[in-house]
mmCIF file of the N, C-alpha and C atoms, coordinates in Angstrom:
data_MODEL
# 
_entry.id   MODEL 
# 
loop_
_atom_site.group_PDB 
_atom_site.id 
_atom_site.type_symbol 
_atom_site.label_atom_id 
_atom_site.label_alt_id 
_atom_site.label_comp_id 
_atom_site.label_asym_id 
_atom_site.label_entity_id 
_atom_site.label_seq_id 
_atom_site.pdbx_PDB_ins_code 
_atom_site.Cartn_x 
_atom_site.Cartn_y 
_atom_site.Cartn_z 
_atom_site.occupancy 
_atom_site.B_iso_or_equiv 
_atom_site.pdbx_formal_charge 
_atom_site.auth_seq_id 
_atom_site.auth_comp_id 
_atom_site.auth_asym_id 
_atom_site.auth_atom_id 
_atom_site.pdbx_PDB_model_num 
ATOM 1   N N  . UNK A 1 1  ? -16.828 37.342  1.728   1.00 0.00 ? 1  UNK A N  1 
ATOM 2   C CA . UNK A 1 1  ? -16.207 36.962  0.483   1.00 0.00 ? 1  UNK A CA 1 
ATOM 3   C C  . UNK A 1 1  ? -16.802 35.851  -0.374  1.00 0.00 ? 1  UNK A C  1 
ATOM 4   N N  . UNK A 1 2  ? -16.975 36.289  -1.577  1.00 0.00 ? 2  UNK A N  1 
ATOM 5   C CA . UNK A 1 2  ? -17.623 35.094  -2.385  1.00 0.00 ? 2  UNK A CA 1 
ATOM 6   C C  . UNK A 1 2  ? -16.594 34.703  -3.429  1.00 0.00 ? 2  UNK A C  1 
ATOM 7   N N  . UNK A 1 3  ? -16.722 33.227  -3.899  1.00 0.00 ? 3  UNK A N  1 
ATOM 8   C CA . UNK A 1 3  ? -15.780 33.013  -4.879  1.00 0.00 ? 3  UNK A CA 1 
ATOM 9   C C  . UNK A 1 3  ? -16.827 32.264  -5.992  1.00 0.00 ? 3  UNK A C  1 
ATOM 10  N N  . UNK A 1 4  ? -16.409 32.371  -7.183  1.00 0.00 ? 4  UNK A N  1 
ATOM 11  C CA . UNK A 1 4  ? -17.202 31.700  -8.246  1.00 0.00 ? 4  UNK A CA 1 
ATOM 12  C C  . UNK A 1 4  ? -16.104 30.389  -8.955  1.00 0.00 ? 4  UNK A C  1 
ATOM 13  N N  . UNK A 1 5  ? -16.724 29.427  -8.857  1.00 0.00 ? 5  UNK A N  1 
ATOM 14  C CA . UNK A 1 5  ? -16.073 28.220  -9.523  1.00 0.00 ? 5  UNK A CA 1 
ATOM 15  C C  . UNK A 1 5  ? -16.694 27.517  -10.670 1.00 0.00 ? 5  UNK A C  1 
ATOM 16  N N  . UNK A 1 6  ? -15.771 27.213  -11.752 1.00 0.00 ? 6  UNK A N  1 
ATOM 17  C CA . UNK A 1 6  ? -16.685 26.577  -12.695 1.00 0.00 ? 6  UNK A CA 1 
ATOM 18  C C  . UNK A 1 6  ? -17.026 25.165  -12.363 1.00 0.00 ? 6  UNK A C  1 
ATOM 19  N N  . UNK A 1 7  ? -16.191 24.443  -11.542 1.00 0.00 ? 7  UNK A N  1 
ATOM 20  C CA . UNK A 1 7  ? -16.503 23.110  -10.984 1.00 0.00 ? 7  UNK A CA 1 
ATOM 21  C C  . UNK A 1 7  ? -16.144 22.858  -9.530  1.00 0.00 ? 7  UNK A C  1 
ATOM 22  N N  . UNK A 1 8  ? -17.074 22.250  -9.034  1.00 0.00 ? 8  UNK A N  1 
ATOM 23  C CA . UNK A 1 8  ? -16.875 21.871  -7.620  1.00 0.00 ? 8  UNK A CA 1 
ATOM 24  C C  . UNK A 1 8  ? -16.937 20.387  -7.462  1.00 0.00 ? 8  UNK A C  1 
ATOM 25  N N  . UNK A 1 9  ? -15.812 19.849  -7.067  1.00 0.00 ? 9  UNK A N  1 
ATOM 26  C CA . UNK A 1 9  ? -15.627 18.510  -6.937  1.00 0.00 ? 9  UNK A CA 1 
ATOM 27  C C  . UNK A 1 9  ? -15.900 18.039  -5.655  1.00 0.00 ? 9  UNK A C  1 
ATOM 28  N N  . UNK A 1 10 ? -16.690 16.974  -5.356  1.00 0.00 ? 10 UNK A N  1 
ATOM 29  C CA . UNK A 1 10 ? -17.295 16.474  -3.876  1.00 0.00 ? 10 UNK A CA 1 
ATOM 30  C C  . UNK A 1 10 ? -16.161 15.067  -3.675  1.00 0.00 ? 10 UNK A C  1 
ATOM 31  N N  . UNK A 1 11 ? -15.216 15.156  -2.951  1.00 0.00 ? 11 UNK A N  1 
ATOM 32  C CA . UNK A 1 11 ? -14.334 14.044  -2.723  1.00 0.00 ? 11 UNK A CA 1 
ATOM 33  C C  . UNK A 1 11 ? -13.297 14.038  -3.590  1.00 0.00 ? 11 UNK A C  1 
ATOM 34  N N  . UNK A 1 12 ? -11.927 13.809  -3.040  1.00 0.00 ? 12 UNK A N  1 
ATOM 35  C CA . UNK A 1 12 ? -10.846 13.964  -3.803  1.00 0.00 ? 12 UNK A CA 1 
ATOM 36  C C  . UNK A 1 12 ? -10.380 12.346  -3.852  1.00 0.00 ? 12 UNK A C  1 
ATOM 37  N N  . UNK A 1 13 ? -11.037 11.422  -3.976  1.00 0.00 ? 13 UNK A N  1 
ATOM 38  C CA . UNK A 1 13 ? -10.720 10.161  -4.484  1.00 0.00 ? 13 UNK A CA 1 
ATOM 39  C C  . UNK A 1 13 ? -10.255 10.076  -5.895  1.00 0.00 ? 13 UNK A C  1 
ATOM 40  N N  . UNK A 1 14 ? -10.061 8.773   -6.557  1.00 0.00 ? 14 UNK A N  1 
ATOM 41  C CA . UNK A 1 14 ? -9.319  8.690   -7.799  1.00 0.00 ? 14 UNK A CA 1 
ATOM 42  C C  . UNK A 1 14 ? -10.112 9.359   -8.794  1.00 0.00 ? 14 UNK A C  1 
ATOM 43  N N  . UNK A 1 15 ? -11.607 9.307   -8.782  1.00 0.00 ? 15 UNK A N  1 
ATOM 44  C CA . UNK A 1 15 ? -12.454 9.914   -9.796  1.00 0.00 ? 15 UNK A CA 1 
ATOM 45  C C  . UNK A 1 15 ? -12.416 11.592  -9.581  1.00 0.00 ? 15 UNK A C  1 
ATOM 46  N N  . UNK A 1 16 ? -12.604 11.996  -8.440  1.00 0.00 ? 16 UNK A N  1 
ATOM 47  C CA . UNK A 1 16 ? -12.690 13.500  -8.229  1.00 0.00 ? 16 UNK A CA 1 
ATOM 48  C C  . UNK A 1 16 ? -11.442 14.172  -8.514  1.00 0.00 ? 16 UNK A C  1 
ATOM 49  N N  . UNK A 1 17 ? -10.168 13.395  -8.077  1.00 0.00 ? 17 UNK A N  1 
ATOM 50  C CA . UNK A 1 17 ? -8.906  14.024  -8.336  1.00 0.00 ? 17 UNK A CA 1 
ATOM 51  C C  . UNK A 1 17 ? -8.774  14.118  -9.946  1.00 0.00 ? 17 UNK A C  1 
ATOM 52  N N  . UNK A 1 18 ? -8.984  12.985  -10.661 1.00 0.00 ? 18 UNK A N  1 
ATOM 53  C CA . UNK A 1 18 ? -8.962  13.143  -12.098 1.00 0.00 ? 18 UNK A CA 1 
ATOM 54  C C  . UNK A 1 18 ? -9.859  14.291  -12.805 1.00 0.00 ? 18 UNK A C  1 
ATOM 55  N N  . UNK A 1 19 ? -11.039 14.390  -12.380 1.00 0.00 ? 19 UNK A N  1 
ATOM 56  C CA . UNK A 1 19 ? -11.903 15.283  -12.677 1.00 0.00 ? 19 UNK A CA 1 
ATOM 57  C C  . UNK A 1 19 ? -11.325 16.866  -12.476 1.00 0.00 ? 19 UNK A C  1 
ATOM 58  N N  . UNK A 1 20 ? -10.777 17.024  -11.309 1.00 0.00 ? 20 UNK A N  1 
ATOM 59  C CA . UNK A 1 20 ? -10.184 18.414  -10.774 1.00 0.00 ? 20 UNK A CA 1 
ATOM 60  C C  . UNK A 1 20 ? -8.969  18.535  -11.560 1.00 0.00 ? 20 UNK A C  1 
ATOM 61  N N  . UNK A 1 21 ? -8.037  17.652  -11.887 1.00 0.00 ? 21 UNK A N  1 
ATOM 62  C CA . UNK A 1 21 ? -6.924  17.990  -12.518 1.00 0.00 ? 21 UNK A CA 1 
ATOM 63  C C  . UNK A 1 21 ? -7.310  18.029  -14.104 1.00 0.00 ? 21 UNK A C  1 
ATOM 64  N N  . UNK A 1 22 ? -7.992  17.528  -14.679 1.00 0.00 ? 22 UNK A N  1 
ATOM 65  C CA . UNK A 1 22 ? -8.638  17.590  -16.180 1.00 0.00 ? 22 UNK A CA 1 
ATOM 66  C C  . UNK A 1 22 ? -8.845  19.144  -16.154 1.00 0.00 ? 22 UNK A C  1 
ATOM 67  N N  . UNK A 1 23 ? -10.035 19.627  -15.266 1.00 0.00 ? 23 UNK A N  1 
ATOM 68  C CA . UNK A 1 23 ? -10.534 20.999  -15.437 1.00 0.00 ? 23 UNK A CA 1 
ATOM 69  C C  . UNK A 1 23 ? -9.512  21.801  -15.455 1.00 0.00 ? 23 UNK A C  1 
ATOM 70  N N  . UNK A 1 24 ? -8.888  21.665  -14.283 1.00 0.00 ? 24 UNK A N  1 
ATOM 71  C CA . UNK A 1 24 ? -7.558  22.822  -14.125 1.00 0.00 ? 24 UNK A CA 1 
ATOM 72  C C  . UNK A 1 24 ? -6.730  22.718  -15.364 1.00 0.00 ? 24 UNK A C  1 
ATOM 73  N N  . UNK A 1 25 ? -6.449  21.686  -15.987 1.00 0.00 ? 25 UNK A N  1 
ATOM 74  C CA . UNK A 1 25 ? -5.535  21.608  -17.158 1.00 0.00 ? 25 UNK A CA 1 
ATOM 75  C C  . UNK A 1 25 ? -6.330  22.657  -18.291 1.00 0.00 ? 25 UNK A C  1 
ATOM 76  N N  . UNK A 1 26 ? -7.663  22.430  -18.492 1.00 0.00 ? 26 UNK A N  1 
ATOM 77  C CA . UNK A 1 26 ? -8.260  23.205  -19.393 1.00 0.00 ? 26 UNK A CA 1 
ATOM 78  C C  . UNK A 1 26 ? -8.783  24.624  -19.029 1.00 0.00 ? 26 UNK A C  1 
ATOM 79  N N  . UNK A 1 27 ? -8.029  24.990  -17.976 1.00 0.00 ? 27 UNK A N  1 
ATOM 80  C CA . UNK A 1 27 ? -8.126  26.433  -17.551 1.00 0.00 ? 27 UNK A CA 1 
ATOM 81  C C  . UNK A 1 27 ? -9.403  26.814  -16.695 1.00 0.00 ? 27 UNK A C  1 
ATOM 82  N N  . UNK A 1 28 ? -10.020 25.702  -16.126 1.00 0.00 ? 28 UNK A N  1 
ATOM 83  C CA . UNK A 1 28 ? -11.288 26.001  -15.277 1.00 0.00 ? 28 UNK A CA 1 
ATOM 84  C C  . UNK A 1 28 ? -10.880 26.279  -13.985 1.00 0.00 ? 28 UNK A C  1 
ATOM 85  N N  . UNK A 1 29 ? -11.617 27.052  -13.097 1.00 0.00 ? 29 UNK A N  1 
ATOM 86  C CA . UNK A 1 29 ? -11.489 27.463  -11.670 1.00 0.00 ? 29 UNK A CA 1 
ATOM 87  C C  . UNK A 1 29 ? -12.054 26.403  -10.904 1.00 0.00 ? 29 UNK A C  1 
ATOM 88  N N  . UNK A 1 30 ? -11.563 25.506  -9.974  1.00 0.00 ? 30 UNK A N  1 
ATOM 89  C CA . UNK A 1 30 ? -11.989 24.258  -9.360  1.00 0.00 ? 30 UNK A CA 1 
ATOM 90  C C  . UNK A 1 30 ? -11.724 24.305  -8.025  1.00 0.00 ? 30 UNK A C  1 
ATOM 91  N N  . UNK A 1 31 ? -12.635 23.926  -7.244  1.00 0.00 ? 31 UNK A N  1 
ATOM 92  C CA . UNK A 1 31 ? -12.708 23.826  -5.936  1.00 0.00 ? 31 UNK A CA 1 
ATOM 93  C C  . UNK A 1 31 ? -12.945 22.389  -5.343  1.00 0.00 ? 31 UNK A C  1 
ATOM 94  N N  . UNK A 1 32 ? -12.123 21.657  -4.809  1.00 0.00 ? 32 UNK A N  1 
ATOM 95  C CA . UNK A 1 32 ? -12.263 20.413  -4.214  1.00 0.00 ? 32 UNK A CA 1 
ATOM 96  C C  . UNK A 1 32 ? -12.643 20.284  -2.786  1.00 0.00 ? 32 UNK A C  1 
ATOM 97  N N  . UNK A 1 33 ? -13.781 19.687  -2.334  1.00 0.00 ? 33 UNK A N  1 
ATOM 98  C CA . UNK A 1 33 ? -14.216 19.518  -1.223  1.00 0.00 ? 33 UNK A CA 1 
ATOM 99  C C  . UNK A 1 33 ? -13.947 18.130  -0.548  1.00 0.00 ? 33 UNK A C  1 
ATOM 100 N N  . UNK A 1 34 ? -13.324 18.002  0.469   1.00 0.00 ? 34 UNK A N  1 
ATOM 101 C CA . UNK A 1 34 ? -13.082 16.872  0.938   1.00 0.00 ? 34 UNK A CA 1 
ATOM 102 C C  . UNK A 1 34 ? -13.390 16.780  2.547   1.00 0.00 ? 34 UNK A C  1 
ATOM 103 N N  . UNK A 1 35 ? -14.159 15.806  2.940   1.00 0.00 ? 35 UNK A N  1 
ATOM 104 C CA . UNK A 1 35 ? -14.507 15.769  4.418   1.00 0.00 ? 35 UNK A CA 1 
ATOM 105 C C  . UNK A 1 35 ? -13.507 15.191  5.425   1.00 0.00 ? 35 UNK A C  1 
ATOM 106 N N  . UNK A 1 36 ? -12.464 14.393  4.907   1.00 0.00 ? 36 UNK A N  1 
ATOM 107 C CA . UNK A 1 36 ? -11.503 13.905  5.693   1.00 0.00 ? 36 UNK A CA 1 
ATOM 108 C C  . UNK A 1 36 ? -10.343 14.798  5.652   1.00 0.00 ? 36 UNK A C  1 
ATOM 109 N N  . UNK A 1 37 ? -9.276  14.261  6.683   1.00 0.00 ? 37 UNK A N  1 
ATOM 110 C CA . UNK A 1 37 ? -8.225  15.067  6.944   1.00 0.00 ? 37 UNK A CA 1 
ATOM 111 C C  . UNK A 1 37 ? -7.337  15.204  5.822   1.00 0.00 ? 37 UNK A C  1 
ATOM 112 N N  . UNK A 1 38 ? -7.285  13.875  5.073   1.00 0.00 ? 38 UNK A N  1 
ATOM 113 C CA . UNK A 1 38 ? -6.373  13.909  4.017   1.00 0.00 ? 38 UNK A CA 1 
ATOM 114 C C  . UNK A 1 38 ? -6.999  13.561  2.619   1.00 0.00 ? 38 UNK A C  1 
ATOM 115 N N  . UNK A 1 39 ? -6.396  14.304  1.757   1.00 0.00 ? 39 UNK A N  1 
ATOM 116 C CA . UNK A 1 39 ? -6.927  14.275  0.383   1.00 0.00 ? 39 UNK A CA 1 
ATOM 117 C C  . UNK A 1 39 ? -6.448  12.620  -0.385  1.00 0.00 ? 39 UNK A C  1 
ATOM 118 N N  . UNK A 1 40 ? -7.335  12.291  -1.388  1.00 0.00 ? 40 UNK A N  1 
ATOM 119 C CA . UNK A 1 40 ? -6.886  10.873  -1.688  1.00 0.00 ? 40 UNK A CA 1 
ATOM 120 C C  . UNK A 1 40 ? -8.236  10.084  -1.607  1.00 0.00 ? 40 UNK A C  1 
ATOM 121 N N  . UNK A 1 41 ? -9.134  10.106  -0.859  1.00 0.00 ? 41 UNK A N  1 
ATOM 122 C CA . UNK A 1 41 ? -10.058 9.305   -0.813  1.00 0.00 ? 41 UNK A CA 1 
ATOM 123 C C  . UNK A 1 41 ? -9.776  8.106   0.173   1.00 0.00 ? 41 UNK A C  1 
ATOM 124 N N  . UNK A 1 42 ? -10.872 7.332   0.588   1.00 0.00 ? 42 UNK A N  1 
ATOM 125 C CA . UNK A 1 42 ? -10.588 6.161   1.357   1.00 0.00 ? 42 UNK A CA 1 
ATOM 126 C C  . UNK A 1 42 ? -9.829  5.145   0.565   1.00 0.00 ? 42 UNK A C  1 
ATOM 127 N N  . UNK A 1 43 ? -10.076 5.013   -0.706  1.00 0.00 ? 43 UNK A N  1 
ATOM 128 C CA . UNK A 1 43 ? -9.553  3.835   -1.438  1.00 0.00 ? 43 UNK A CA 1 
ATOM 129 C C  . UNK A 1 43 ? -7.925  3.966   -1.309  1.00 0.00 ? 43 UNK A C  1 
ATOM 130 N N  . UNK A 1 44 ? -7.369  5.236   -1.345  1.00 0.00 ? 44 UNK A N  1 
ATOM 131 C CA . UNK A 1 44 ? -6.069  5.439   -1.301  1.00 0.00 ? 44 UNK A CA 1 
ATOM 132 C C  . UNK A 1 44 ? -5.467  5.122   0.059   1.00 0.00 ? 44 UNK A C  1 
ATOM 133 N N  . UNK A 1 45 ? -6.058  5.550   1.247   1.00 0.00 ? 45 UNK A N  1 
ATOM 134 C CA . UNK A 1 45 ? -5.399  5.272   2.409   1.00 0.00 ? 45 UNK A CA 1 
ATOM 135 C C  . UNK A 1 45 ? -5.696  4.101   3.171   1.00 0.00 ? 45 UNK A C  1 
ATOM 136 N N  . UNK A 1 46 ? -7.092  3.598   2.858   1.00 0.00 ? 46 UNK A N  1 
ATOM 137 C CA . UNK A 1 46 ? -7.249  2.448   3.771   1.00 0.00 ? 46 UNK A CA 1 
ATOM 138 C C  . UNK A 1 46 ? -8.027  1.478   3.059   1.00 0.00 ? 46 UNK A C  1 
ATOM 139 N N  . UNK A 1 47 ? -8.483  1.544   1.819   1.00 0.00 ? 47 UNK A N  1 
ATOM 140 C CA . UNK A 1 47 ? -9.123  0.846   1.066   1.00 0.00 ? 47 UNK A CA 1 
ATOM 141 C C  . UNK A 1 47 ? -8.314  -0.093  0.218   1.00 0.00 ? 47 UNK A C  1 
ATOM 142 N N  . UNK A 1 48 ? -8.858  -0.404  -1.235  1.00 0.00 ? 48 UNK A N  1 
ATOM 143 C CA . UNK A 1 48 ? -8.458  -1.268  -2.104  1.00 0.00 ? 48 UNK A CA 1 
ATOM 144 C C  . UNK A 1 48 ? -7.030  -0.952  -2.601  1.00 0.00 ? 48 UNK A C  1 
ATOM 145 N N  . UNK A 1 49 ? -6.571  0.385   -2.741  1.00 0.00 ? 49 UNK A N  1 
ATOM 146 C CA . UNK A 1 49 ? -5.317  0.496   -3.461  1.00 0.00 ? 49 UNK A CA 1 
ATOM 147 C C  . UNK A 1 49 ? -4.171  0.033   -2.599  1.00 0.00 ? 49 UNK A C  1 
ATOM 148 N N  . UNK A 1 50 ? -4.032  0.212   -1.240  1.00 0.00 ? 50 UNK A N  1 
ATOM 149 C CA . UNK A 1 50 ? -2.868  -0.295  -0.539  1.00 0.00 ? 50 UNK A CA 1 
ATOM 150 C C  . UNK A 1 50 ? -2.801  -1.896  -0.581  1.00 0.00 ? 50 UNK A C  1 
ATOM 151 N N  . UNK A 1 51 ? -4.140  -2.416  -0.283  1.00 0.00 ? 51 UNK A N  1 
ATOM 152 C CA . UNK A 1 51 ? -4.262  -3.987  -0.314  1.00 0.00 ? 51 UNK A CA 1 
ATOM 153 C C  . UNK A 1 51 ? -3.898  -4.610  -1.762  1.00 0.00 ? 51 UNK A C  1 
ATOM 154 N N  . UNK A 1 52 ? -4.119  -4.006  -2.700  1.00 0.00 ? 52 UNK A N  1 
ATOM 155 C CA . UNK A 1 52 ? -3.707  -4.347  -4.030  1.00 0.00 ? 52 UNK A CA 1 
ATOM 156 C C  . UNK A 1 52 ? -2.296  -4.459  -4.194  1.00 0.00 ? 52 UNK A C  1 
ATOM 157 N N  . UNK A 1 53 ? -1.745  -3.201  -3.884  1.00 0.00 ? 53 UNK A N  1 
ATOM 158 C CA . UNK A 1 53 ? -0.316  -3.195  -4.010  1.00 0.00 ? 53 UNK A CA 1 
ATOM 159 C C  . UNK A 1 53 ? 0.510   -4.164  -3.132  1.00 0.00 ? 53 UNK A C  1 
ATOM 160 N N  . UNK A 1 54 ? 0.030   -4.268  -2.022  1.00 0.00 ? 54 UNK A N  1 
ATOM 161 C CA . UNK A 1 54 ? 0.784   -5.427  -1.212  1.00 0.00 ? 54 UNK A CA 1 
ATOM 162 C C  . UNK A 1 54 ? 0.560   -6.812  -1.910  1.00 0.00 ? 54 UNK A C  1 
ATOM 163 N N  . UNK A 1 55 ? -0.605  -7.149  -2.284  1.00 0.00 ? 55 UNK A N  1 
ATOM 164 C CA . UNK A 1 55 ? -0.974  -8.384  -2.871  1.00 0.00 ? 55 UNK A CA 1 
ATOM 165 C C  . UNK A 1 55 ? 0.012   -8.625  -4.035  1.00 0.00 ? 55 UNK A C  1 
ATOM 166 N N  . UNK A 1 56 ? 0.082   -7.441  -5.044  1.00 0.00 ? 56 UNK A N  1 
ATOM 167 C CA . UNK A 1 56 ? 0.706   -7.793  -6.240  1.00 0.00 ? 56 UNK A CA 1 
ATOM 168 C C  . UNK A 1 56 ? 2.108   -7.872  -5.792  1.00 0.00 ? 56 UNK A C  1 
ATOM 169 N N  . UNK A 1 57 ? 2.763   -6.901  -4.927  1.00 0.00 ? 57 UNK A N  1 
ATOM 170 C CA . UNK A 1 57 ? 4.252   -7.221  -4.435  1.00 0.00 ? 57 UNK A CA 1 
ATOM 171 C C  . UNK A 1 57 ? 4.526   -8.482  -3.838  1.00 0.00 ? 57 UNK A C  1 
ATOM 172 N N  . UNK A 1 58 ? 3.726   -8.977  -3.056  1.00 0.00 ? 58 UNK A N  1 
ATOM 173 C CA . UNK A 1 58 ? 3.774   -10.451 -2.508  1.00 0.00 ? 58 UNK A CA 1 
ATOM 174 C C  . UNK A 1 58 ? 4.083   -11.574 -3.587  1.00 0.00 ? 58 UNK A C  1 
ATOM 175 N N  . UNK A 1 59 ? 3.081   -11.495 -4.547  1.00 0.00 ? 59 UNK A N  1 
ATOM 176 C CA . UNK A 1 59 ? 3.043   -12.333 -5.804  1.00 0.00 ? 59 UNK A CA 1 
ATOM 177 C C  . UNK A 1 59 ? 4.185   -12.232 -6.345  1.00 0.00 ? 59 UNK A C  1 
ATOM 178 N N  . UNK A 1 60 ? 4.557   -11.047 -6.779  1.00 0.00 ? 60 UNK A N  1 
ATOM 179 C CA . UNK A 1 60 ? 6.000   -10.918 -7.420  1.00 0.00 ? 60 UNK A CA 1 
ATOM 180 C C  . UNK A 1 60 ? 7.127   -11.434 -6.832  1.00 0.00 ? 60 UNK A C  1 
ATOM 181 N N  . UNK A 1 61 ? 7.345   -11.048 -5.365  1.00 0.00 ? 61 UNK A N  1 
ATOM 182 C CA . UNK A 1 61 ? 8.568   -11.493 -4.706  1.00 0.00 ? 61 UNK A CA 1 
ATOM 183 C C  . UNK A 1 61 ? 8.422   -12.909 -4.494  1.00 0.00 ? 61 UNK A C  1 
ATOM 184 N N  . UNK A 1 62 ? 7.402   -13.605 -4.195  1.00 0.00 ? 62 UNK A N  1 
ATOM 185 C CA . UNK A 1 62 ? 7.078   -15.019 -4.181  1.00 0.00 ? 62 UNK A CA 1 
ATOM 186 C C  . UNK A 1 62 ? 7.558   -15.723 -5.239  1.00 0.00 ? 62 UNK A C  1 
ATOM 187 N N  . UNK A 1 63 ? 7.295   -15.238 -6.608  1.00 0.00 ? 63 UNK A N  1 
ATOM 188 C CA . UNK A 1 63 ? 7.505   -16.004 -7.855  1.00 0.00 ? 63 UNK A CA 1 
ATOM 189 C C  . UNK A 1 63 ? 6.164   -16.820 -7.982  1.00 0.00 ? 63 UNK A C  1 
ATOM 190 N N  . UNK A 1 64 ? 5.125   -16.554 -7.441  1.00 0.00 ? 64 UNK A N  1 
ATOM 191 C CA . UNK A 1 64 ? 3.756   -17.299 -7.437  1.00 0.00 ? 64 UNK A CA 1 
ATOM 192 C C  . UNK A 1 64 ? 3.331   -17.471 -8.893  1.00 0.00 ? 64 UNK A C  1 
ATOM 193 N N  . UNK A 1 65 ? 3.440   -16.062 -9.633  1.00 0.00 ? 65 UNK A N  1 
ATOM 194 C CA . UNK A 1 65 ? 2.927   -16.054 -11.159 1.00 0.00 ? 65 UNK A CA 1 
ATOM 195 C C  . UNK A 1 65 ? 3.903   -16.836 -12.049 1.00 0.00 ? 65 UNK A C  1 
ATOM 196 N N  . UNK A 1 66 ? 5.017   -17.108 -11.649 1.00 0.00 ? 66 UNK A N  1 
ATOM 197 C CA . UNK A 1 66 ? 6.134   -17.888 -12.686 1.00 0.00 ? 66 UNK A CA 1 
ATOM 198 C C  . UNK A 1 66 ? 6.175   -19.338 -12.332 1.00 0.00 ? 66 UNK A C  1 
ATOM 199 N N  . UNK A 1 67 ? 5.182   -19.678 -11.232 1.00 0.00 ? 67 UNK A N  1 
ATOM 200 C CA . UNK A 1 67 ? 5.500   -21.243 -10.861 1.00 0.00 ? 67 UNK A CA 1 
ATOM 201 C C  . UNK A 1 67 ? 5.403   -22.202 -11.983 1.00 0.00 ? 67 UNK A C  1 
ATOM 202 N N  . UNK A 1 68 ? 4.367   -22.027 -13.067 1.00 0.00 ? 68 UNK A N  1 
ATOM 203 C CA . UNK A 1 68 ? 4.220   -22.744 -14.153 1.00 0.00 ? 68 UNK A CA 1 
ATOM 204 C C  . UNK A 1 68 ? 5.362   -22.954 -15.009 1.00 0.00 ? 68 UNK A C  1 
ATOM 205 N N  . UNK A 1 69 ? 6.327   -21.967 -14.968 1.00 0.00 ? 69 UNK A N  1 
ATOM 206 C CA . UNK A 1 69 ? 7.506   -22.172 -15.799 1.00 0.00 ? 69 UNK A CA 1 
ATOM 207 C C  . UNK A 1 69 ? 8.378   -23.042 -14.992 1.00 0.00 ? 69 UNK A C  1 
ATOM 208 N N  . UNK A 1 70 ? 8.133   -23.351 -13.807 1.00 0.00 ? 70 UNK A N  1 
ATOM 209 C CA . UNK A 1 70 ? 9.156   -24.236 -13.079 1.00 0.00 ? 70 UNK A CA 1 
ATOM 210 C C  . UNK A 1 70 ? 8.185   -25.611 -12.973 1.00 0.00 ? 70 UNK A C  1 
ATOM 211 N N  . UNK A 1 71 ? 7.195   -25.698 -13.653 1.00 0.00 ? 71 UNK A N  1 
ATOM 212 C CA . UNK A 1 71 ? 6.586   -27.215 -13.577 1.00 0.00 ? 71 UNK A CA 1 
ATOM 213 C C  . UNK A 1 71 ? 5.511   -27.187 -12.465 1.00 0.00 ? 71 UNK A C  1 
ATOM 214 N N  . UNK A 1 72 ? 5.360   -26.091 -11.773 1.00 0.00 ? 72 UNK A N  1 
ATOM 215 C CA . UNK A 1 72 ? 4.418   -26.154 -10.596 1.00 0.00 ? 72 UNK A CA 1 
ATOM 216 C C  . UNK A 1 72 ? 3.004   -25.527 -10.897 1.00 0.00 ? 72 UNK A C  1 
ATOM 217 N N  . UNK A 1 73 ? 2.425   -25.325 -11.775 1.00 0.00 ? 73 UNK A N  1 
ATOM 218 C CA . UNK A 1 73 ? 1.073   -24.856 -12.299 1.00 0.00 ? 73 UNK A CA 1 
ATOM 219 C C  . UNK A 1 73 ? 0.067   -25.701 -11.553 1.00 0.00 ? 73 UNK A C  1 
# 
């Protein structure tokens, strides 16, 4: 069985996901090839996105960004 695709995306990280979604919205047939067990790429599951989210949450909850307002800059 053969399939014809107008776009083949290698990797389902942020860029690949965005490309696949845009192409599908434009009516293109898309195939996403991912080498890992989960889609989303390394940055979503083990890399920068979870760590940045955790950092931003900690800064907001601790009031670190607002310290200048209270005279502690």
